[in-house]
C-alpha positions in Angstrom: 65.9 121.5 210.0 68.5 121.0 208.4 67.4 120.1 204.7 69.8 119.6 201.2 67.8 119.2 197.6 69.2 117.1 195.0 67.6 118.3 191.6 68.4 115.3 188.6 67.9 114.8 185.1 68.8 111.6 183.9 72.4 111.8 184.7 72.8 115.2 185.1 73.1 117.5 188.4 72.1 120.6 188.7 73.6 122.8 191.6 73.1 126.3 192.9 72.5 128.7 191.2 73.0 126.7 188.1 70.3 127.2 185.2 69.1 124.1 182.7 67.3 125.1 179.2 63.7 122.7 179.2 61.4 122.1 177.2 57.2 120.5 177.4 57.7 117.1 178.8 61.5 117.0 180.8 61.4 114.8 183.6 63.2 115.8 187.1 64.0 113.9 189.9 64.3 115.9 193.5 65.9 114.0 196.6 65.6 115.4 200.3 67.7 115.1 202.8 67.9 116.1 206.4 70.2 116.0 208.6 68.6 116.2 211.6 68.4 112.6 213.8 66.3 109.8 212.6 63.3 109.9 215.2 62.3 113.7 213.0 62.0 112.6 210.2 58.9 111.4 209.9 57.0 114.8 211.8 59.7 116.6 209.0 58.0 114.7 206.4 55.2 115.0 207.5 54.7 118.7 209.0 57.4 121.1 207.2 59.0 118.6 204.2 56.1 119.0 201.7 55.7 122.5 202.3 59.4 123.4 201.4 59.3 120.5 198.6 56.0 122.9 197.3 57.9 126.5 197.6 60.8 124.6 195.7 58.9 123.6 192.8 56.5 126.9 192.8 60.5 129.3 192.4 61.1 126.7 189.9 58.1 127.2 187.8 58.6 130.8 188.1 61.9 130.1 186.7 61.1 128.2 184.1 58.0 130.5 183.1 60.0 133.5 183.1 62.5 131.8 180.5 59.9 131.2 178.7 58.9 135.1 178.1 62.4 136.0 177.3 63.2 133.5 174.9 60.3 131.1 173.0 60.4 128.1 171.4 60.3 128.7 168.1 58.0 125.2 167.1 54.8 126.3 166.3 53.7 123.2 164.3 53.2 119.8 164.8 57.2 117.9 165.1 58.8 121.4 164.5 61.4 120.9 166.7 62.3 117.9 165.0 63.6 119.2 162.2 67.7 119.0 162.4 69.7 122.0 163.6 71.9 124.4 161.2 74.9 122.7 160.6 76.7 126.4 160.0 79.9 128.9 159.9 80.3 132.1 159.5 83.4 133.2 158.1 84.4 137.5 158.9 86.4 140.1 156.0 88.3 139.8 155.5 87.5 136.6 153.4 91.0 135.0 152.1 91.9 134.7 156.0 89.3 132.6 156.3 88.7 133.6 160.4 85.7 132.2 161.8 83.3 134.3 164.0 82.3 131.0 166.1 85.5 128.6 166.9 83.1 126.1 167.9 80.8 126.1 165.3 83.7 126.3 162.8 84.7 123.2 164.2 81.1 121.3 164.6 81.5 122.1 160.6 83.8 120.8 159.8 83.8 117.5 161.8 80.5 117.2 159.7 81.8 117.0 156.7 85.0 115.7 157.8 82.2 112.5 158.6 80.6 112.9 154.6 84.0 113.2 153.0 85.4 110.3 154.8 84.1 107.4 153.1 84.0 108.5 149.2 87.7 109.8 149.9 88.3 105.7 150.0 87.1 105.7 146.4 89.2 107.9 144.9 91.4 107.3 142.2 94.6 109.1 143.4 94.9 107.2 147.0 97.8 109.2 147.7 95.8 112.4 147.1 92.4 111.9 147.4 89.4 114.4 146.8 85.4 114.4 147.8 83.1 116.0 145.2 80.8 118.9 147.2 78.0 120.2 145.2 77.4 124.5 146.5 75.0 126.9 145.6 75.3 131.0 146.1 72.4 133.1 148.1 72.6 136.8 148.3 68.9 138.2 150.3 69.5 141.1 148.1 71.1 140.3 145.0 71.2 137.6 144.5 67.6 135.8 145.7 68.1 132.4 144.4 70.4 130.0 142.4 69.7 127.5 139.7 72.7 126.2 138.9 75.2 124.4 141.2 79.3 124.3 140.9 81.3 121.3 141.9 83.8 121.6 144.6 86.9 119.6 144.6 87.7 119.3 148.9 91.3 118.1 149.0 93.0 115.8 152.3 93.4 119.6 154.3 90.4 121.1 156.1 91.4 123.6 156.3 91.8 124.5 152.9 88.0 124.2 152.9 86.3 126.8 153.2 88.6 128.6 150.9 88.0 126.0 147.9 84.3 126.4 148.4 85.0 130.3 148.6 87.5 130.5 145.6 84.6 129.0 143.5 81.9 131.9 143.4 85.1 134.5 144.0 82.7 135.8 140.9 79.6 137.2 143.3 81.5 137.1 146.7 81.2 140.3 148.4 84.7 140.3 150.1 83.4 143.2 153.2 80.8 140.6 153.8 80.5 138.1 156.2 80.0 135.2 154.7 77.9 132.0 156.0 78.5 128.1 154.8 75.4 126.0 155.4 75.1 122.4 155.6 72.4 121.0 153.6 70.2 118.7 155.9 68.6 116.3 155.5 70.3 115.1 152.1 68.4 116.1 148.8 66.5 113.3 147.7 68.3 111.2 144.9 71.6 112.1 146.1 74.7 112.8 143.4 76.6 109.4 143.9 79.5 110.9 143.8 78.5 114.1 145.6 79.5 114.3 149.8 77.3 117.0 150.5 75.7 120.6 149.5 76.4 123.7 151.0 74.8 126.9 150.5 76.8 129.7 150.5 74.9 133.1 152.2 75.9 136.6 152.3 73.7 139.6 153.4 71.1 137.4 155.3 67.1 139.4 155.8 66.1 139.0 159.4 62.8 136.5 159.2 64.5 134.9 155.7 66.2 131.2 156.1 68.3 129.9 153.2 67.0 126.4 151.3 68.0 123.3 149.2 64.8 123.1 147.2 64.2 119.6 145.2 61.0 119.2 142.8 60.4 115.7 141.5 58.3 116.0 138.3 56.3 113.1 136.6 56.8 114.6 133.0 60.2 114.4 133.2 60.6 110.4 134.3 63.6 109.4 134.7 65.9 112.3 135.2 66.9 113.7 138.3 65.6 116.2 140.3 65.1 119.9 139.7 67.6 121.4 142.6 67.5 125.2 143.7 68.6 127.5 146.5 66.4 130.1 147.7 65.9 132.1 150.0 62.4 131.3 152.0 60.6 133.3 155.3 61.5 131.7 158.3 57.5 129.8 158.8 57.0 128.7 155.4 53.1 128.0 154.4 52.8 125.1 152.3 51.4 127.3 149.0 53.9 129.5 149.2 56.8 126.4 149.3 55.5 125.3 146.1 55.3 128.8 144.8 58.8 129.1 145.1 59.7 126.0 143.5 57.8 127.2 140.5 54.9 124.2 140.8 51.8 126.1 142.2 49.6 127.3 139.0 50.5 122.9 138.2 49.4 122.0 141.8 46.0 124.0 141.4 45.0 121.5 138.1 42.2 119.0 138.7 44.3 116.6 137.2 47.3 117.5 139.5 48.8 115.4 142.6 51.4 118.0 144.4 52.9 117.1 147.6 56.0 118.4 149.7 58.5 116.7 152.6 61.7 117.2 155.1 63.0 114.5 154.8 61.0 111.3 155.8 58.1 113.8 157.3 55.5 114.8 154.9 53.9 118.7 155.0 50.2 118.7 155.1 48.8 121.5 153.3 47.7 124.3 155.1 50.6 123.7 157.3 53.3 126.3 158.5 56.6 124.6 158.2 59.4 125.9 160.3 62.9 126.4 158.5 66.5 126.8 159.7 69.5 127.9 157.2 70.8 124.6 154.9 66.7 122.8 155.0 66.1 120.9 151.9 63.0 120.0 150.8 61.0 118.5 148.1 58.1 118.6 146.2 56.4 116.4 143.9 53.8 116.6 141.0 52.2 113.9 140.0 51.0 114.4 136.3 47.8 112.4 135.8 47.9 111.3 131.8 43.7 111.1 131.4 42.9 108.7 128.8 40.5 109.9 125.6 37.2 108.7 126.2 37.0 105.8 124.2 40.4 104.1 125.3 40.4 102.4 129.2 42.3 103.9 131.6 45.0 102.3 132.5 44.9 103.5 135.9 41.5 101.1 136.7 43.2 98.2 135.3 46.1 96.1 135.4 45.3 93.4 133.1 46.6 94.0 129.2 44.6 96.0 126.9 41.3 94.3 126.1 41.0 95.8 121.4 37.0 96.2 122.4 34.8 96.9 124.5 31.7 95.6 122.8 31.2 91.8 124.5 31.5 89.6 121.7 28.0 87.5 120.7 28.6 83.9 120.1 27.0 82.0 118.3 24.1 80.3 120.4 23.1 84.1 120.6 24.1 84.8 124.1 26.4 87.7 125.4 30.2 86.3 125.6 31.8 88.5 128.1 35.9 89.1 128.1 36.9 87.4 131.7 38.7 90.9 133.1 36.4 93.6 132.4 37.2 97.3 134.7 34.1 99.2 136.1 34.7 101.9 133.4 35.1 99.2 130.8 31.9 97.1 132.3 30.2 100.1 132.1 30.4 101.4 128.3 30.3 96.9 127.4 26.5 97.3 128.8 25.6 100.6 127.1 26.2 99.5 124.2 25.0 95.6 124.6 21.8 96.9 125.8 21.2 100.9 124.5 22.9 101.1 121.0 23.4 104.0 119.5 23.8 105.3 115.9 27.8 105.1 115.3 29.2 108.8 114.6 31.7 109.3 112.3 35.2 108.8 113.2 37.2 111.5 112.4 40.7 110.7 111.9 43.4 112.9 112.3 45.5 113.1 109.5 49.6 112.1 109.8 52.1 113.8 107.0 55.5 113.0 107.1 58.2 115.1 107.3 61.4 115.5 105.7 64.3 116.2 107.5 67.7 117.6 105.8 70.9 116.1 107.6 72.9 118.6 105.3 72.5 121.3 107.6 74.5 119.3 109.9 76.4 117.0 107.9 79.1 117.9 105.7 79.3 116.7 101.9 81.9 115.5 99.6 84.6 118.2 99.3 85.4 119.7 96.3 87.8 118.9 94.6 88.1 121.4 91.8 89.3 124.0 94.6 91.8 121.0 95.7 94.8 123.3 93.7 95.4 126.6 93.6 93.3 128.7 90.6 95.1 131.2 89.3 92.2 133.2 88.5 91.0 133.7 91.5 91.5 135.8 94.6 94.1 134.2 97.3 95.7 135.1 100.2 98.6 133.3 102.1 96.8 132.2 105.3 99.0 130.0 108.0 102.8 129.9 107.2 103.5 126.6 108.3 101.0 123.3 106.5 100.3 121.8 110.2 101.4 124.2 113.8 101.4 121.1 115.8 103.7 118.7 113.9 106.4 121.6 113.0 106.2 122.1 117.0 106.0 118.6 118.0 109.3 118.2 115.5 112.6 119.8 117.5 114.1 118.0 120.3 113.3 118.5 123.4 115.9 118.7 126.7 115.6 116.4 129.4 114.4 117.3 132.6 117.5 118.8 134.7 118.4 117.3 138.8 117.3 119.3 141.3 119.5 123.3 142.0 121.8 123.3 144.5 121.6 124.5 147.9 117.7 125.1 146.8 115.8 125.3 150.3 112.5 122.2 150.5 109.6 122.0 152.1 110.2 119.1 154.5 107.3 116.9 153.3 109.4 117.5 149.5 112.2 116.3 151.8 110.6 112.9 152.9 108.6 112.4 149.7 112.9 112.9 147.7 113.7 110.0 150.0 111.9 107.9 148.6 113.3 104.8 146.0 112.8 104.8 142.4 109.2 103.1 141.2 109.7 99.4 139.7 107.2 98.4 138.1 106.8 98.4 135.1 107.2 101.9 133.1 104.6 101.7 130.4 102.0 101.5 133.3 103.6 104.5 134.7 101.0 107.8 135.1 103.1 111.3 134.5 102.6 114.7 136.4 104.0 117.6 135.8 103.5 119.9 138.6 103.6 123.5 137.7 104.6 127.2 139.2 105.6 130.9 139.1 107.1 133.4 140.8 107.8 136.9 140.5 110.8 139.1 142.3 113.4 141.5 141.8 112.0 142.5 138.8 112.1 139.5 137.2 109.5 136.3 137.5 110.4 132.5 137.8 109.1 129.0 136.8 109.5 126.2 137.1 108.0 122.6 136.0 108.5 119.4 138.2 108.0 116.1 135.9 107.2 113.0 138.6 106.3 109.6 137.6 103.7 108.6 139.7 102.4 104.7 139.8 99.5 102.5 142.4 102.1 102.8 145.2 104.2 106.0 145.2 105.4 108.4 143.4 109.0 109.5 142.4 110.9 112.7 141.0 111.7 112.4 137.4 113.4 115.5 136.8 112.2 119.6 136.8 112.3 122.7 135.0 113.2 126.1 135.2 113.5 129.6 133.3 112.1 133.1 134.0 109.9 134.8 131.8 111.7 136.8 128.8 109.8 139.7 127.5 112.5 140.2 124.1 111.0 138.8 121.0 114.9 138.1 119.7 114.9 135.8 122.8 115.0 132.1 122.5 113.0 131.5 125.2 110.3 134.0 124.8 106.6 132.8 123.7 104.4 135.3 123.5 104.9 137.7 127.6 104.4 141.0 127.4 104.7 141.4 131.5 106.7 140.2 134.2 104.1 138.9 137.0 103.6 136.4 138.6 100.1 135.4 136.0 102.9 135.3 133.1 105.1 133.0 135.3 102.1 130.7 136.0 101.1 131.1 132.5 104.2 129.9 130.5 105.0 127.5 133.4 101.9 125.3 132.0 102.7 126.0 128.2 106.3 124.6 129.2 104.9 121.6 130.8 102.1 121.5 127.3 105.3 121.3 126.1 106.7 119.0 127.1 103.6 116.5 127.5 103.6 116.7 123.1 107.3 116.3 122.8 108.6 114.4 125.7 105.8 112.4 126.5 103.6 112.5 122.6 100.5 109.7 123.9 101.4 109.2 127.3 98.8 109.7 129.9 99.4 112.9 131.9 98.2 115.3 134.1 99.3 118.9 134.7 98.3 120.5 138.2 99.1 124.2 138.7 97.9 125.9 142.2 96.6 128.8 139.8 92.4 128.2 139.0 93.4 130.2 136.2 95.5 128.2 134.1 93.4 125.4 134.7 90.7 127.3 133.4 91.8 128.6 130.5 93.2 125.5 129.1 89.5 123.9 129.7 87.8 126.5 128.0 86.5 128.0 130.8 87.9 132.2 131.2 89.4 134.2 129.0 91.6 136.2 130.4 93.7 140.4 129.1 96.2 139.8 130.8 98.9 138.6 128.9 96.5 137.5 125.9 99.4 135.3 123.7 100.2 133.0 126.4 96.8 132.1 127.4 95.6 131.5 123.5 99.3 129.2 122.9 97.2 127.1 126.3 94.7 126.1 124.6 96.1 125.9 121.8 98.3 123.1 123.0 95.6 121.7 124.9 93.7 121.0 122.1 96.6 119.6 120.4 97.2 117.5 123.6 93.4 116.1 123.5 92.2 113.6 126.1 95.5 111.9 127.1 96.1 115.1 129.0 94.4 116.4 131.8 94.3 119.0 134.4 94.1 119.2 137.9 94.5 121.9 140.2 96.7 121.0 143.4 95.7 123.3 146.4 99.5 125.7 147.2 101.2 126.6 149.9 99.1 123.4 151.9 101.9 121.2 152.3 102.0 118.8 148.6 105.3 117.8 148.2 106.1 118.3 144.5 104.2 121.7 144.7 105.9 122.9 147.2 109.1 121.5 145.3 108.0 123.3 142.2 106.9 126.9 144.3 111.5 126.2 145.4 112.3 126.6 142.1 110.1 128.8 141.1 111.4 131.3 143.6 115.0 130.8 143.6 114.6 130.7 139.1 113.6 134.5 140.1 116.4 135.4 142.0 119.0 133.6 139.8 121.3 135.5 136.4 119.4 134.4 133.3 123.0 132.3 132.5 123.0 130.3 135.6 119.7 128.7 134.8 119.7 125.1 132.9 118.8 126.1 129.3 115.0 125.0 127.4 114.2 126.1 124.8 110.9 125.6 122.1 111.6 126.6 118.6 108.2 125.4 117.3 106.2 127.5 119.9 108.7 130.8 119.9 108.4 131.0 116.0 104.5 130.6 116.3 104.2 132.6 119.9 105.8 135.5 116.7 102.9 134.9 114.1 100.1 136.3 115.9 97.9 135.6 112.5 98.4 131.8 112.9 97.9 131.8 116.6 94.2 133.0 116.2 94.0 130.6 113.7 95.7 127.6 113.4 93.3 125.2 115.6 91.1 125.2 112.1 94.1 122.7 110.5 93.5 120.6 113.0 89.3 121.0 112.4 86.6 118.4 111.4 85.4 118.9 107.9 82.0 120.4 108.7 83.8 122.9 110.8 86.4 123.7 107.4 83.7 123.8 105.1 82.5 127.4 106.7 85.7 128.6 105.7 86.7 129.0 101.9 88.7 126.3 101.3 92.2 126.5 102.2 95.0 125.5 99.8 97.7 123.3 100.9 96.6 124.0 104.1 98.6 127.7 103.6 96.6 129.6 100.7 92.9 130.1 101.4 91.4 131.4 97.8 87.8 132.5 97.0 85.9 130.9 94.3 82.3 132.8 93.1 79.4 131.9 94.6 77.9 129.7 92.5 74.1 130.5 94.1 71.8 132.0 91.8 69.4 134.1 92.7 65.7 133.5 90.9 65.2 136.2 88.0 61.5 138.0 89.7 58.8 137.0 86.3 58.2 140.4 85.1 55.2 142.5 86.3 51.7 141.9 84.9 51.2 144.9 81.7 48.1 146.2 84.5 50.6 146.5 87.8 53.1 148.4 85.4 53.7 151.4 87.2 56.3 153.3 88.2 57.7 153.7 91.6 60.6 155.9 93.1 62.8 154.1 95.6 65.7 155.5 97.7 68.5 153.2 98.4 72.0 153.0 99.6 74.9 150.2 98.2 77.9 149.5 100.5 80.5 146.9 100.0 83.6 146.1 102.0 86.3 143.1 102.0 86.2 141.8 105.6 89.8 141.0 104.7 91.0 144.4 104.2 89.9 145.3 107.1 92.1 142.1 108.9 95.1 144.3 112.0 97.9 141.6 111.1 100.1 143.1 109.4 102.3 140.5 108.4 98.9 138.5 106.1 99.5 139.6 102.5 98.3 138.3 99.7 100.3 136.0 97.6 102.7 136.7 95.0 103.9 134.0 93.1 99.9 132.9 93.2 97.9 135.6 93.0 93.9 136.0 91.4 92.8 139.6 91.0 93.0 142.6 93.3 90.9 142.6 95.6 89.4 146.3 96.6 90.1 147.8 100.3 86.8 149.3 100.8 84.5 150.2 98.8 81.2 152.1 100.2 79.2 153.9 97.9 75.4 155.6 98.8 73.6 156.6 95.0 70.0 157.3 94.9 68.0 155.1 92.1 65.2 154.9 90.2 63.5 151.6 88.9 60.3 150.9 87.5 
């Protein structure tokens, strides 16, 4: 007999020798077809069919059991398989190449991230270059098993750069020779940040048997505040009590008046339950702290009516008990006991409350002492600043207007299309100005460029550019403090030129400086310091303080096809290969002078500091000369000892005095010659034994 079997699961046809993964509860359809004559059908089904079907089913059952023995299911608890699968991707070393270990996982990771990025990108203020925030956490199961502070990362339009941007946020912790795992946190943590698209865990050196999770803690003691989050490694099968320990609430949950609970997504985790974990899983722990009322106060949980002032029933004029209309069980019990079983009232001890005087003189500056507004020739003084106001001095020089794009330069295709756009037709007073900066090093020279772009709601248009080379000779008019010709000095020089353009050419206008070097942004926003080109870094910080909130810094991804960043890169490379005489002119005399005054460069921020900060320093006359008035603090005179205590004691001590200003390493800083007070000793150090009574 010729018989054909068909195995079907839903709409999937299972052919021989195909294998199919199964779980408990799957339903399969088995269809049998015969190629013999119709009159044999009945005989075949009765005599042979059932035996062959039974044989096939037994064979299939044997295959399922053998597969289960090799690959057991990891679902030890109820509804364990309902947890979302981990959405992860692994980047193999070298990490800067961004090579994924699994292309399919890489595609899935970016598809899911793109699905949450797209809706928030529509709300971005920059529709031509939208960005969305993601919160990132870093774990290393060997070095950093927990992380208590997330770092936000801005993701732009190009998904290929997302893993690079996320990795760059944790470059100070990432090991470059170890694989880096990215896990999207799911489900979204409780009370998700409104401006964040997702939470992402970065993991290195994972340990077998442990996963990486995000824990959110809701504590009633911090009502109104967002949940407390931290990332942590945890065993793959996590007991309930261990979860409370990872959340640092295990001891609080043992309190009799506290109630604790935990969830994974919308499913509550019961006590004595084991939670199966996956990488990137979000768990929530909540603790409610019941505040017990004093014994003589009503329990607010037992009554929803306004508080009554007395628990004692009222006696009417006829001797009847006048009960309040609403009483809770506890209040009724207290009232009955008080009425029918009166007890002598105990003396009530009231806590004494004392007023506390706060001294605001510690935080609020008092009126300046006008006695030291003029120079006193009898008081020591030292010349502190070369200019009364460095900010006004640097902004007082005329500025060169931007130049057109140099002839013969090769531009990126995206830049070429952007240059074809028509100039802006909107009101110039509504424009926003963006300055794209870049640096490049080539053949022993370092070139820099600044591209000035005006933007409105519809599009952006090129206004002009600046370009030059990093100068090392202090006599050169374009020297502003560089001590070497490398890529960092070129990037910082371009950033300083952009700040100078904002200060002198676009004062008070809304401007954005867009470097492609994260270090420039971190230095200007006081987030990082660097030992490379320290004078340039200090100039960045000083100019950033002068510009204030009108000028913002926003990093742009490098070499990702951004039209104006690509133009800045092309001009910087072009400038590094040109002769210095052929470059367009640019000079900032004020910044040039400030860079040559190292003491003023370090202290000029004090000229624009708040009064409460300036009063922490000796008075500065006319913002140039610092004088040192004598201290008016008079220590109290000790009382003479009583006669019975007058005994001789021998005390050995050392006395040391030092003039800190004389130890200043700035050679140009000298005492005021025409208005000099008594000379200050350079350094006095003495040690002498003394005997006193």
